[in-house]
PDBQT receptor file of N, H, CA, C and O in Angstrom, charges set to zero:
ATOM      1  N   MET A   1     130.541  72.013  85.277  1.00  0.00    +0.000 N 
ATOM      2  CA  MET A   1     129.316  72.676  85.423  1.00  0.00    +0.000 C 
ATOM      3  C   MET A   1     128.439  72.043  86.032  1.00  0.00    +0.000 C 
ATOM      4  O   MET A   1     127.813  72.732  86.838  1.00  0.00    +0.000 OA
ATOM      5  N   ARG A   2     128.009  70.503  85.927  1.00  0.00    +0.000 N 
ATOM      6  H   ARG A   2     128.516  69.943  85.272  1.00  0.00    +0.000 HD
ATOM      7  CA  ARG A   2     127.352  69.879  86.402  1.00  0.00    +0.000 C 
ATOM      8  C   ARG A   2     126.930  70.118  88.053  1.00  0.00    +0.000 C 
ATOM      9  O   ARG A   2     125.806  70.149  88.554  1.00  0.00    +0.000 OA
ATOM     10  N   HIS A   3     128.118  70.257  88.621  1.00  0.00    +0.000 N 
ATOM     11  H   HIS A   3     129.031  70.231  88.214  1.00  0.00    +0.000 HD
ATOM     12  CA  HIS A   3     127.705  71.010  89.937  1.00  0.00    +0.000 C 
ATOM     13  C   HIS A   3     127.026  72.045  89.981  1.00  0.00    +0.000 C 
ATOM     14  O   HIS A   3     126.418  72.141  91.047  1.00  0.00    +0.000 OA
ATOM     15  N   GLU A   4     126.873  72.806  89.336  1.00  0.00    +0.000 N 
ATOM     16  H   GLU A   4     127.367  72.728  88.470  1.00  0.00    +0.000 HD
ATOM     17  CA  GLU A   4     126.233  73.786  89.477  1.00  0.00    +0.000 C 
ATOM     18  C   GLU A   4     124.373  73.853  89.037  1.00  0.00    +0.000 C 
ATOM     19  O   GLU A   4     123.516  74.695  89.303  1.00  0.00    +0.000 OA
ATOM     20  N   LEU A   5     124.320  72.616  88.310  1.00  0.00    +0.000 N 
ATOM     21  H   LEU A   5     125.017  71.932  88.095  1.00  0.00    +0.000 HD
ATOM     22  CA  LEU A   5     122.910  72.195  87.925  1.00  0.00    +0.000 C 
ATOM     23  C   LEU A   5     121.785  72.061  89.191  1.00  0.00    +0.000 C 
ATOM     24  O   LEU A   5     121.978  71.388  90.204  1.00  0.00    +0.000 OA
ATOM     25  N   PRO A   6     120.799  72.704  88.956  1.00  0.00    +0.000 N 
ATOM     26  CA  PRO A   6     119.837  72.194  90.230  1.00  0.00    +0.000 C 
ATOM     27  C   PRO A   6     119.489  70.784  90.283  1.00  0.00    +0.000 C 
ATOM     28  O   PRO A   6     119.377  70.211  89.199  1.00  0.00    +0.000 OA
ATOM     29  N   ARG A   7     119.329  70.230  91.177  1.00  0.00    +0.000 N 
ATOM     30  H   ARG A   7     119.420  70.695  92.057  1.00  0.00    +0.000 HD
ATOM     31  CA  ARG A   7     118.719  69.170  91.490  1.00  0.00    +0.000 C 
ATOM     32  C   ARG A   7     117.495  68.314  90.600  1.00  0.00    +0.000 C 
ATOM     33  O   ARG A   7     116.399  68.867  90.695  1.00  0.00    +0.000 OA
ATOM     34  N   LEU A   8     117.503  67.103  89.784  1.00  0.00    +0.000 N 
ATOM     35  H   LEU A   8     118.393  66.654  89.706  1.00  0.00    +0.000 HD
ATOM     36  CA  LEU A   8     116.604  66.923  89.015  1.00  0.00    +0.000 C 
ATOM     37  C   LEU A   8     116.079  65.288  89.171  1.00  0.00    +0.000 C 
ATOM     38  O   LEU A   8     116.698  64.272  88.855  1.00  0.00    +0.000 OA
ATOM     39  N   VAL A   9     114.901  65.396  89.690  1.00  0.00    +0.000 N 
ATOM     40  H   VAL A   9     114.398  66.221  89.947  1.00  0.00    +0.000 HD
ATOM     41  CA  VAL A   9     114.390  64.119  90.044  1.00  0.00    +0.000 C 
ATOM     42  C   VAL A   9     113.573  63.864  89.038  1.00  0.00    +0.000 C 
ATOM     43  O   VAL A   9     112.488  64.446  89.034  1.00  0.00    +0.000 OA
ATOM     44  N   ILE A  10     113.893  62.974  87.997  1.00  0.00    +0.000 N 
ATOM     45  H   ILE A  10     114.775  62.502  88.000  1.00  0.00    +0.000 HD
ATOM     46  CA  ILE A  10     112.919  62.539  87.002  1.00  0.00    +0.000 C 
ATOM     47  C   ILE A  10     112.051  61.235  87.231  1.00  0.00    +0.000 C 
ATOM     48  O   ILE A  10     112.621  60.145  87.195  1.00  0.00    +0.000 OA
ATOM     49  N   SER A  11     110.839  61.303  87.441  1.00  0.00    +0.000 N 
ATOM     50  H   SER A  11     110.375  62.189  87.470  1.00  0.00    +0.000 HD
ATOM     51  CA  SER A  11     110.162  60.157  87.805  1.00  0.00    +0.000 C 
ATOM     52  C   SER A  11     109.163  59.473  86.776  1.00  0.00    +0.000 C 
ATOM     53  O   SER A  11     108.472  58.480  87.003  1.00  0.00    +0.000 OA
ATOM     54  N   GLY A  12     109.233  60.268  85.497  1.00  0.00    +0.000 N 
ATOM     55  H   GLY A  12     109.795  61.075  85.313  1.00  0.00    +0.000 HD
ATOM     56  CA  GLY A  12     108.679  59.545  84.361  1.00  0.00    +0.000 C 
ATOM     57  C   GLY A  12     108.635  60.584  83.218  1.00  0.00    +0.000 C 
ATOM     58  O   GLY A  12     108.731  61.802  83.365  1.00  0.00    +0.000 OA
ATOM     59  N   SER A  13     108.463  59.861  81.967  1.00  0.00    +0.000 N 
ATOM     60  H   SER A  13     108.385  58.872  81.848  1.00  0.00    +0.000 HD
ATOM     61  CA  SER A  13     108.364  60.647  80.837  1.00  0.00    +0.000 C 
ATOM     62  C   SER A  13     107.539  59.686  79.775  1.00  0.00    +0.000 C 
ATOM     63  O   SER A  13     107.525  58.455  79.799  1.00  0.00    +0.000 OA
ATOM     64  N   VAL A  14     106.972  60.400  78.998  1.00  0.00    +0.000 N 
ATOM     65  H   VAL A  14     106.983  61.400  78.979  1.00  0.00    +0.000 HD
ATOM     66  CA  VAL A  14     106.052  59.847  77.749  1.00  0.00    +0.000 C 
ATOM     67  C   VAL A  14     106.742  60.295  76.534  1.00  0.00    +0.000 C 
ATOM     68  O   VAL A  14     106.944  61.509  76.516  1.00  0.00    +0.000 OA
ATOM     69  N   TYR A  15     107.171  59.617  75.481  1.00  0.00    +0.000 N 
ATOM     70  H   TYR A  15     107.007  58.631  75.495  1.00  0.00    +0.000 HD
ATOM     71  CA  TYR A  15     107.519  59.734  74.313  1.00  0.00    +0.000 C 
ATOM     72  C   TYR A  15     106.707  59.900  72.990  1.00  0.00    +0.000 C 
ATOM     73  O   TYR A  15     106.360  58.745  72.743  1.00  0.00    +0.000 OA
ATOM     74  N   SER A  16     106.302  60.561  72.181  1.00  0.00    +0.000 N 
ATOM     75  H   SER A  16     106.584  61.499  72.381  1.00  0.00    +0.000 HD
ATOM     76  CA  SER A  16     105.557  60.228  71.006  1.00  0.00    +0.000 C 
ATOM     77  C   SER A  16     106.143  61.057  69.747  1.00  0.00    +0.000 C 
ATOM     78  O   SER A  16     106.881  62.038  69.844  1.00  0.00    +0.000 OA
ATOM     79  N   ASP A  17     105.699  60.505  68.610  1.00  0.00    +0.000 N 
ATOM     80  H   ASP A  17     105.101  59.708  68.532  1.00  0.00    +0.000 HD
ATOM     81  CA  ASP A  17     105.964  60.754  67.454  1.00  0.00    +0.000 C 
ATOM     82  C   ASP A  17     105.517  62.351  67.424  1.00  0.00    +0.000 C 
ATOM     83  O   ASP A  17     106.207  63.262  66.966  1.00  0.00    +0.000 OA
ATOM     84  N   ASP A  18     104.390  62.460  67.934  1.00  0.00    +0.000 N 
ATOM     85  H   ASP A  18     103.829  61.720  68.307  1.00  0.00    +0.000 HD
ATOM     86  CA  ASP A  18     103.948  64.143  67.940  1.00  0.00    +0.000 C 
ATOM     87  C   ASP A  18     104.408  64.819  68.912  1.00  0.00    +0.000 C 
ATOM     88  O   ASP A  18     103.899  64.478  69.980  1.00  0.00    +0.000 OA
ATOM     89  N   PRO A  19     105.350  65.843  69.010  1.00  0.00    +0.000 N 
ATOM     90  CA  PRO A  19     106.094  66.640  70.070  1.00  0.00    +0.000 C 
ATOM     91  C   PRO A  19     105.047  67.285  70.931  1.00  0.00    +0.000 C 
ATOM     92  O   PRO A  19     105.284  67.488  72.121  1.00  0.00    +0.000 OA
ATOM     93  N   ALA A  20     103.862  67.626  70.366  1.00  0.00    +0.000 N 
ATOM     94  H   ALA A  20     103.670  67.461  69.399  1.00  0.00    +0.000 HD
ATOM     95  CA  ALA A  20     103.050  67.940  71.360  1.00  0.00    +0.000 C 
ATOM     96  C   ALA A  20     102.188  67.397  72.596  1.00  0.00    +0.000 C 
ATOM     97  O   ALA A  20     101.499  67.876  73.497  1.00  0.00    +0.000 OA
ATOM     98  N   SER A  21     102.705  65.824  72.038  1.00  0.00    +0.000 N 
ATOM     99  H   SER A  21     103.265  65.435  71.306  1.00  0.00    +0.000 HD
ATOM    100  CA  SER A  21     102.385  64.929  73.316  1.00  0.00    +0.000 C 
ATOM    101  C   SER A  21     103.459  64.032  73.981  1.00  0.00    +0.000 C 
ATOM    102  O   SER A  21     103.425  62.871  74.389  1.00  0.00    +0.000 OA
ATOM    103  N   ARG A  22     104.385  64.942  73.949  1.00  0.00    +0.000 N 
ATOM    104  H   ARG A  22     104.412  65.885  73.618  1.00  0.00    +0.000 HD
ATOM    105  CA  ARG A  22     105.486  64.352  74.642  1.00  0.00    +0.000 C 
ATOM    106  C   ARG A  22     105.455  65.117  76.082  1.00  0.00    +0.000 C 
ATOM    107  O   ARG A  22     104.871  66.196  76.189  1.00  0.00    +0.000 OA
ATOM    108  N   PHE A  23     106.067  64.544  77.101  1.00  0.00    +0.000 N 
ATOM    109  H   PHE A  23     106.540  63.668  77.014  1.00  0.00    +0.000 HD
ATOM    110  CA  PHE A  23     106.060  65.147  78.487  1.00  0.00    +0.000 C 
ATOM    111  C   PHE A  23     107.025  64.428  79.215  1.00  0.00    +0.000 C 
ATOM    112  O   PHE A  23     107.396  63.298  78.898  1.00  0.00    +0.000 OA
ATOM    113  N   VAL A  24     107.535  65.210  80.414  1.00  0.00    +0.000 N 
ATOM    114  H   VAL A  24     107.233  66.127  80.672  1.00  0.00    +0.000 HD
ATOM    115  CA  VAL A  24     108.381  64.495  81.260  1.00  0.00    +0.000 C 
ATOM    116  C   VAL A  24     108.060  64.917  82.704  1.00  0.00    +0.000 C 
ATOM    117  O   VAL A  24     107.941  66.128  82.888  1.00  0.00    +0.000 OA
ATOM    118  N   ILE A  25     107.914  64.150  83.681  1.00  0.00    +0.000 N 
ATOM    119  H   ILE A  25     108.011  63.166  83.531  1.00  0.00    +0.000 HD
ATOM    120  CA  ILE A  25     107.731  64.640  85.013  1.00  0.00    +0.000 C 
ATOM    121  C   ILE A  25     109.017  64.991  85.891  1.00  0.00    +0.000 C 
ATOM    122  O   ILE A  25     109.693  64.007  86.191  1.00  0.00    +0.000 OA
ATOM    123  N   VAL A  26     109.447  66.160  86.328  1.00  0.00    +0.000 N 
ATOM    124  H   VAL A  26     108.898  66.960  86.084  1.00  0.00    +0.000 HD
ATOM    125  CA  VAL A  26     110.846  66.581  86.881  1.00  0.00    +0.000 C 
ATOM    126  C   VAL A  26     110.225  67.153  88.094  1.00  0.00    +0.000 C 
ATOM    127  O   VAL A  26     109.206  67.843  88.131  1.00  0.00    +0.000 OA
ATOM    128  N   ASN A  27     111.059  66.733  89.203  1.00  0.00    +0.000 N 
ATOM    129  H   ASN A  27     111.886  66.172  89.173  1.00  0.00    +0.000 HD
ATOM    130  CA  ASN A  27     110.823  67.329  90.506  1.00  0.00    +0.000 C 
ATOM    131  C   ASN A  27     109.372  67.647  90.470  1.00  0.00    +0.000 C 
ATOM    132  O   ASN A  27     108.988  68.814  90.399  1.00  0.00    +0.000 OA
ATOM    133  N   GLY A  28     108.438  66.489  90.523  1.00  0.00    +0.000 N 
ATOM    134  H   GLY A  28     108.750  65.541  90.581  1.00  0.00    +0.000 HD
ATOM    135  CA  GLY A  28     107.156  66.735  90.650  1.00  0.00    +0.000 C 
ATOM    136  C   GLY A  28     106.314  67.530  89.693  1.00  0.00    +0.000 C 
ATOM    137  O   GLY A  28     105.183  67.794  90.101  1.00  0.00    +0.000 OA
ATOM    138  N   GLN A  29     106.634  67.944  88.546  1.00  0.00    +0.000 N 
ATOM    139  H   GLN A  29     107.552  67.729  88.215  1.00  0.00    +0.000 HD
ATOM    140  CA  GLN A  29     106.200  68.919  87.627  1.00  0.00    +0.000 C 
ATOM    141  C   GLN A  29     106.021  68.343  86.128  1.00  0.00    +0.000 C 
ATOM    142  O   GLN A  29     107.012  68.080  85.447  1.00  0.00    +0.000 OA
ATOM    143  N   VAL A  30     104.800  68.172  85.686  1.00  0.00    +0.000 N 
ATOM    144  H   VAL A  30     103.995  68.385  86.240  1.00  0.00    +0.000 HD
ATOM    145  CA  VAL A  30     104.778  68.089  84.464  1.00  0.00    +0.000 C 
ATOM    146  C   VAL A  30     105.488  68.933  83.649  1.00  0.00    +0.000 C 
ATOM    147  O   VAL A  30     105.623  70.093  84.038  1.00  0.00    +0.000 OA
ATOM    148  N   LEU A  31     105.983  68.594  82.577  1.00  0.00    +0.000 N 
ATOM    149  H   LEU A  31     105.873  67.652  82.262  1.00  0.00    +0.000 HD
ATOM    150  CA  LEU A  31     106.677  69.578  81.656  1.00  0.00    +0.000 C 
ATOM    151  C   LEU A  31     106.916  69.272  80.391  1.00  0.00    +0.000 C 
ATOM    152  O   LEU A  31     107.373  68.139  80.238  1.00  0.00    +0.000 OA
ATOM    153  N   ARG A  32     106.733  70.012  79.265  1.00  0.00    +0.000 N 
ATOM    154  H   ARG A  32     106.362  70.932  79.389  1.00  0.00    +0.000 HD
ATOM    155  CA  ARG A  32     106.826  69.795  78.039  1.00  0.00    +0.000 C 
ATOM    156  C   ARG A  32     108.058  70.602  77.378  1.00  0.00    +0.000 C 
ATOM    157  O   ARG A  32     108.608  71.466  78.061  1.00  0.00    +0.000 OA
ATOM    158  N   GLU A  33     108.517  70.333  76.023  1.00  0.00    +0.000 N 
ATOM    159  H   GLU A  33     108.070  69.632  75.468  1.00  0.00    +0.000 HD
ATOM    160  CA  GLU A  33     109.438  70.716  75.335  1.00  0.00    +0.000 C 
ATOM    161  C   GLU A  33     109.553  72.261  75.331  1.00  0.00    +0.000 C 
ATOM    162  O   GLU A  33     108.522  72.905  75.135  1.00  0.00    +0.000 OA
ATOM    163  N   GLY A  34     110.697  72.887  75.528  1.00  0.00    +0.000 N 
ATOM    164  H   GLY A  34     111.534  72.363  75.687  1.00  0.00    +0.000 HD
ATOM    165  CA  GLY A  34     110.596  74.503  75.622  1.00  0.00    +0.000 C 
ATOM    166  C   GLY A  34     110.580  74.838  77.337  1.00  0.00    +0.000 C 
ATOM    167  O   GLY A  34     111.293  75.758  77.739  1.00  0.00    +0.000 OA
ATOM    168  N   ALA A  35     109.996  74.294  78.017  1.00  0.00    +0.000 N 
ATOM    169  H   ALA A  35     109.417  73.547  77.691  1.00  0.00    +0.000 HD
ATOM    170  CA  ALA A  35     109.787  74.312  79.423  1.00  0.00    +0.000 C 
ATOM    171  C   ALA A  35     111.211  75.052  80.510  1.00  0.00    +0.000 C 
ATOM    172  O   ALA A  35     112.152  74.262  80.583  1.00  0.00    +0.000 OA
ATOM    173  N   ARG A  36     111.322  75.715  80.900  1.00  0.00    +0.000 N 
ATOM    174  H   ARG A  36     110.557  76.356  80.841  1.00  0.00    +0.000 HD
ATOM    175  CA  ARG A  36     112.357  76.403  81.821  1.00  0.00    +0.000 C 
ATOM    176  C   ARG A  36     112.322  75.713  83.287  1.00  0.00    +0.000 C 
ATOM    177  O   ARG A  36     111.387  76.008  84.031  1.00  0.00    +0.000 OA
ATOM    178  N   LEU A  37     113.083  75.015  83.620  1.00  0.00    +0.000 N 
ATOM    179  H   LEU A  37     113.842  74.775  83.015  1.00  0.00    +0.000 HD
ATOM    180  CA  LEU A  37     113.299  74.166  85.027  1.00  0.00    +0.000 C 
ATOM    181  C   LEU A  37     113.988  75.402  85.878  1.00  0.00    +0.000 C 
ATOM    182  O   LEU A  37     113.744  75.426  87.085  1.00  0.00    +0.000 OA
ATOM    183  N   SER A  38     114.694  76.260  85.414  1.00  0.00    +0.000 N 
ATOM    184  H   SER A  38     114.892  76.240  84.434  1.00  0.00    +0.000 HD
ATOM    185  CA  SER A  38     115.090  77.106  86.209  1.00  0.00    +0.000 C 
ATOM    186  C   SER A  38     115.627  78.299  85.526  1.00  0.00    +0.000 C 
ATOM    187  O   SER A  38     115.554  78.104  84.312  1.00  0.00    +0.000 OA
ATOM    188  N   ALA A  39     116.200  79.600  85.831  1.00  0.00    +0.000 N 
ATOM    189  H   ALA A  39     116.259  79.759  86.817  1.00  0.00    +0.000 HD
ATOM    190  CA  ALA A  39     116.699  80.935  85.119  1.00  0.00    +0.000 C 
ATOM    191  C   ALA A  39     117.499  80.290  83.931  1.00  0.00    +0.000 C 
ATOM    192  O   ALA A  39     117.316  80.781  82.817  1.00  0.00    +0.000 OA
ATOM    193  N   ASP A  40     118.373  79.229  84.064  1.00  0.00    +0.000 N 
ATOM    194  H   ASP A  40     118.522  78.830  84.969  1.00  0.00    +0.000 HD
ATOM    195  CA  ASP A  40     119.463  79.056  83.098  1.00  0.00    +0.000 C 
ATOM    196  C   ASP A  40     119.384  77.613  82.734  1.00  0.00    +0.000 C 
ATOM    197  O   ASP A  40     120.326  77.093  82.135  1.00  0.00    +0.000 OA
ATOM    198  N   LEU A  41     118.207  76.860  83.092  1.00  0.00    +0.000 N 
ATOM    199  H   LEU A  41     117.443  77.283  83.579  1.00  0.00    +0.000 HD
ATOM    200  CA  LEU A  41     118.195  75.506  82.751  1.00  0.00    +0.000 C 
ATOM    201  C   LEU A  41     116.569  75.458  81.750  1.00  0.00    +0.000 C 
ATOM    202  O   LEU A  41     115.568  76.032  82.182  1.00  0.00    +0.000 OA
ATOM    203  N   VAL A  42     116.563  74.684  80.404  1.00  0.00    +0.000 N 
ATOM    204  H   VAL A  42     117.375  74.218  80.053  1.00  0.00    +0.000 HD
ATOM    205  CA  VAL A  42     115.450  74.739  79.555  1.00  0.00    +0.000 C 
ATOM    206  C   VAL A  42     115.670  73.264  78.871  1.00  0.00    +0.000 C 
ATOM    207  O   VAL A  42     116.704  72.800  78.389  1.00  0.00    +0.000 OA
ATOM    208  N   LEU A  43     114.487  72.730  78.972  1.00  0.00    +0.000 N 
ATOM    209  H   LEU A  43     113.647  73.107  79.364  1.00  0.00    +0.000 HD
ATOM    210  CA  LEU A  43     114.222  71.352  78.491  1.00  0.00    +0.000 C 
ATOM    211  C   LEU A  43     113.833  71.572  76.869  1.00  0.00    +0.000 C 
ATOM    212  O   LEU A  43     112.728  71.902  76.437  1.00  0.00    +0.000 OA
ATOM    213  N   GLU A  44     115.037  71.300  76.099  1.00  0.00    +0.000 N 
ATOM    214  H   GLU A  44     115.935  71.032  76.449  1.00  0.00    +0.000 HD
ATOM    215  CA  GLU A  44     114.621  71.448  74.783  1.00  0.00    +0.000 C 
ATOM    216  C   GLU A  44     114.037  70.354  74.077  1.00  0.00    +0.000 C 
ATOM    217  O   GLU A  44     113.199  70.575  73.203  1.00  0.00    +0.000 OA
ATOM    218  N   GLN A  45     114.508  68.823  74.462  1.00  0.00    +0.000 N 
ATOM    219  H   GLN A  45     115.189  68.643  75.173  1.00  0.00    +0.000 HD
ATOM    220  CA  GLN A  45     113.834  67.922  73.807  1.00  0.00    +0.000 C 
ATOM    221  C   GLN A  45     113.615  66.707  74.626  1.00  0.00    +0.000 C 
ATOM    222  O   GLN A  45     114.362  66.287  75.509  1.00  0.00    +0.000 OA
ATOM    223  N   ILE A  46     112.407  66.153  74.192  1.00  0.00    +0.000 N 
ATOM    224  H   ILE A  46     111.799  66.494  73.474  1.00  0.00    +0.000 HD
ATOM    225  CA  ILE A  46     112.183  64.799  74.956  1.00  0.00    +0.000 C 
ATOM    226  C   ILE A  46     112.510  64.014  73.856  1.00  0.00    +0.000 C 
ATOM    227  O   ILE A  46     112.203  64.266  72.691  1.00  0.00    +0.000 OA
ATOM    228  N   GLY A  47     113.270  62.858  74.336  1.00  0.00    +0.000 N 
ATOM    229  H   GLY A  47     113.520  62.652  75.283  1.00  0.00    +0.000 HD
ATOM    230  CA  GLY A  47     113.696  61.631  73.469  1.00  0.00    +0.000 C 
ATOM    231  C   GLY A  47     112.864  60.367  73.868  1.00  0.00    +0.000 C 
ATOM    232  O   GLY A  47     111.843  60.467  74.549  1.00  0.00    +0.000 OA
ATOM    233  N   GLN A  48     113.358  59.151  73.404  1.00  0.00    +0.000 N 
ATOM    234  H   GLN A  48     114.187  59.070  72.852  1.00  0.00    +0.000 HD
ATOM    235  CA  GLN A  48     112.611  58.055  73.919  1.00  0.00    +0.000 C 
ATOM    236  C   GLN A  48     113.344  57.723  75.325  1.00  0.00    +0.000 C 
ATOM    237  O   GLN A  48     112.714  57.540  76.367  1.00  0.00    +0.000 OA
ATOM    238  N   ARG A  49     114.695  57.672  75.226  1.00  0.00    +0.000 N 
ATOM    239  H   ARG A  49     115.206  57.821  74.380  1.00  0.00    +0.000 HD
ATOM    240  CA  ARG A  49     115.378  57.250  76.361  1.00  0.00    +0.000 C 
ATOM    241  C   ARG A  49     116.282  58.407  77.028  1.00  0.00    +0.000 C 
ATOM    242  O   ARG A  49     117.261  58.079  77.699  1.00  0.00    +0.000 OA
ATOM    243  N   GLU A  50     115.914  59.894  76.822  1.00  0.00    +0.000 N 
ATOM    244  H   GLU A  50     115.119  60.161  76.278  1.00  0.00    +0.000 HD
ATOM    245  CA  GLU A  50     116.840  60.858  77.005  1.00  0.00    +0.000 C 
ATOM    246  C   GLU A  50     116.186  62.127  76.652  1.00  0.00    +0.000 C 
ATOM    247  O   GLU A  50     115.380  62.324  75.742  1.00  0.00    +0.000 OA
ATOM    248  N   LEU A  51     116.687  63.004  77.566  1.00  0.00    +0.000 N 
ATOM    249  H   LEU A  51     117.341  62.844  78.305  1.00  0.00    +0.000 HD
ATOM    250  CA  LEU A  51     116.303  64.503  77.569  1.00  0.00    +0.000 C 
ATOM    251  C   LEU A  51     117.208  65.246  77.034  1.00  0.00    +0.000 C 
ATOM    252  O   LEU A  51     118.294  65.019  77.569  1.00  0.00    +0.000 OA
ATOM    253  N   VAL A  52     117.277  66.159  76.091  1.00  0.00    +0.000 N 
ATOM    254  H   VAL A  52     116.395  66.343  75.656  1.00  0.00    +0.000 HD
ATOM    255  CA  VAL A  52     118.240  67.223  75.863  1.00  0.00    +0.000 C 
ATOM    256  C   VAL A  52     117.791  68.769  76.510  1.00  0.00    +0.000 C 
ATOM    257  O   VAL A  52     116.863  69.458  76.085  1.00  0.00    +0.000 OA
ATOM    258  N   LEU A  53     118.703  69.108  77.644  1.00  0.00    +0.000 N 
ATOM    259  H   LEU A  53     119.456  68.548  77.988  1.00  0.00    +0.000 HD
ATOM    260  CA  LEU A  53     118.469  70.165  78.280  1.00  0.00    +0.000 C 
ATOM    261  C   LEU A  53     119.850  71.042  77.938  1.00  0.00    +0.000 C 
ATOM    262  O   LEU A  53     120.929  70.511  77.677  1.00  0.00    +0.000 OA
ATOM    263  N   ARG A  54     119.628  72.422  77.987  1.00  0.00    +0.000 N 
ATOM    264  H   ARG A  54     118.751  72.853  78.200  1.00  0.00    +0.000 HD
ATOM    265  CA  ARG A  54     120.487  73.397  77.928  1.00  0.00    +0.000 C 
ATOM    266  C   ARG A  54     120.600  74.218  79.465  1.00  0.00    +0.000 C 
ATOM    267  O   ARG A  54     119.626  74.588  80.119  1.00  0.00    +0.000 OA
ATOM    268  N   PHE A  55     121.846  74.370  79.798  1.00  0.00    +0.000 N 
ATOM    269  H   PHE A  55     122.637  74.068  79.266  1.00  0.00    +0.000 HD
ATOM    270  CA  PHE A  55     122.125  74.898  81.140  1.00  0.00    +0.000 C 
ATOM    271  C   PHE A  55     123.162  76.053  80.791  1.00  0.00    +0.000 C 
ATOM    272  O   PHE A  55     124.231  75.672  80.316  1.00  0.00    +0.000 OA
ATOM    273  N   LYS A  56     122.980  77.384  80.966  1.00  0.00    +0.000 N 
ATOM    274  H   LYS A  56     122.111  77.694  81.352  1.00  0.00    +0.000 HD
ATOM    275  CA  LYS A  56     123.996  78.596  80.687  1.00  0.00    +0.000 C 
ATOM    276  C   LYS A  56     124.854  78.319  78.970  1.00  0.00    +0.000 C 
ATOM    277  O   LYS A  56     126.048  78.417  78.685  1.00  0.00    +0.000 OA
ATOM    278  N   GLY A  57     123.786  77.993  78.190  1.00  0.00    +0.000 N 
ATOM    279  H   GLY A  57     122.816  77.913  78.421  1.00  0.00    +0.000 HD
ATOM    280  CA  GLY A  57     124.341  77.717  76.977  1.00  0.00    +0.000 C 
ATOM    281  C   GLY A  57     124.911  76.576  76.315  1.00  0.00    +0.000 C 
ATOM    282  O   GLY A  57     125.235  76.550  75.128  1.00  0.00    +0.000 OA
ATOM    283  N   GLN A  58     125.031  75.507  77.251  1.00  0.00    +0.000 N 
ATOM    284  H   GLN A  58     124.768  75.528  78.215  1.00  0.00    +0.000 HD
ATOM    285  CA  GLN A  58     125.847  74.235  77.005  1.00  0.00    +0.000 C 
ATOM    286  C   GLN A  58     124.717  73.498  76.846  1.00  0.00    +0.000 C 
ATOM    287  O   GLN A  58     123.730  73.848  77.491  1.00  0.00    +0.000 OA
ATOM    288  N   ARG A  59     124.627  72.357  75.979  1.00  0.00    +0.000 N 
ATOM    289  H   ARG A  59     125.430  72.072  75.455  1.00  0.00    +0.000 HD
ATOM    290  CA  ARG A  59     123.844  71.655  75.789  1.00  0.00    +0.000 C 
ATOM    291  C   ARG A  59     124.226  70.173  76.467  1.00  0.00    +0.000 C 
ATOM    292  O   ARG A  59     125.406  69.847  76.602  1.00  0.00    +0.000 OA
ATOM    293  N   PHE A  60     123.249  69.402  76.834  1.00  0.00    +0.000 N 
ATOM    294  H   PHE A  60     122.291  69.667  76.725  1.00  0.00    +0.000 HD
ATOM    295  CA  PHE A  60     123.741  68.280  77.349  1.00  0.00    +0.000 C 
ATOM    296  C   PHE A  60     122.622  66.976  77.288  1.00  0.00    +0.000 C 
ATOM    297  O   PHE A  60     121.442  67.284  77.117  1.00  0.00    +0.000 OA
ATOM    298  N   ARG A  61     122.856  66.027  77.378  1.00  0.00    +0.000 N 
ATOM    299  H   ARG A  61     123.814  65.777  77.517  1.00  0.00    +0.000 HD
ATOM    300  CA  ARG A  61     121.659  64.762  77.390  1.00  0.00    +0.000 C 
ATOM    301  C   ARG A  61     121.732  64.126  78.794  1.00  0.00    +0.000 C 
ATOM    302  O   ARG A  61     122.780  63.898  79.399  1.00  0.00    +0.000 OA
ATOM    303  N   GLN A  62     120.513  63.876  79.223  1.00  0.00    +0.000 N 
ATOM    304  H   GLN A  62     119.662  64.062  78.732  1.00  0.00    +0.000 HD
ATOM    305  CA  GLN A  62     120.470  63.454  80.632  1.00  0.00    +0.000 C 
ATOM    306  C   GLN A  62     119.124  61.932  80.268  1.00  0.00    +0.000 C 
ATOM    307  O   GLN A  62     117.917  61.975  80.029  1.00  0.00    +0.000 OA
ATOM    308  N   PRO A  63     120.119  60.746  80.392  1.00  0.00    +0.000 N 
ATOM    309  CA  PRO A  63     119.310  59.772  80.441  1.00  0.00    +0.000 C 
ATOM    310  C   PRO A  63     117.954  59.899  81.230  1.00  0.00    +0.000 C 
ATOM    311  O   PRO A  63     117.917  60.641  82.212  1.00  0.00    +0.000 OA
ATOM    312  N   VAL A  64     116.682  59.100  80.777  1.00  0.00    +0.000 N 
ATOM    313  H   VAL A  64     116.712  58.497  79.980  1.00  0.00    +0.000 HD
ATOM    314  CA  VAL A  64     115.521  59.020  81.417  1.00  0.00    +0.000 C 
ATOM    315  C   VAL A  64     114.941  57.294  81.781  1.00  0.00    +0.000 C 
ATOM    316  O   VAL A  64     113.876  57.112  82.371  1.00  0.00    +0.000 OA
TER     317      VAL A  64
């Protein structure tokens, strides 16, 4: 499934105890939890050292 994922260039992230203050910069865009990166890829959660993404119904973690 990894070979089907769109290319993700993560250039920065900010974690906060307040979910509304969290964001990540992916492919030059500032994204918050719940954002769609493509039709099949959703940013579910931003952690201190990783992102939780869902692609075609499968969850996976991506280090930042």
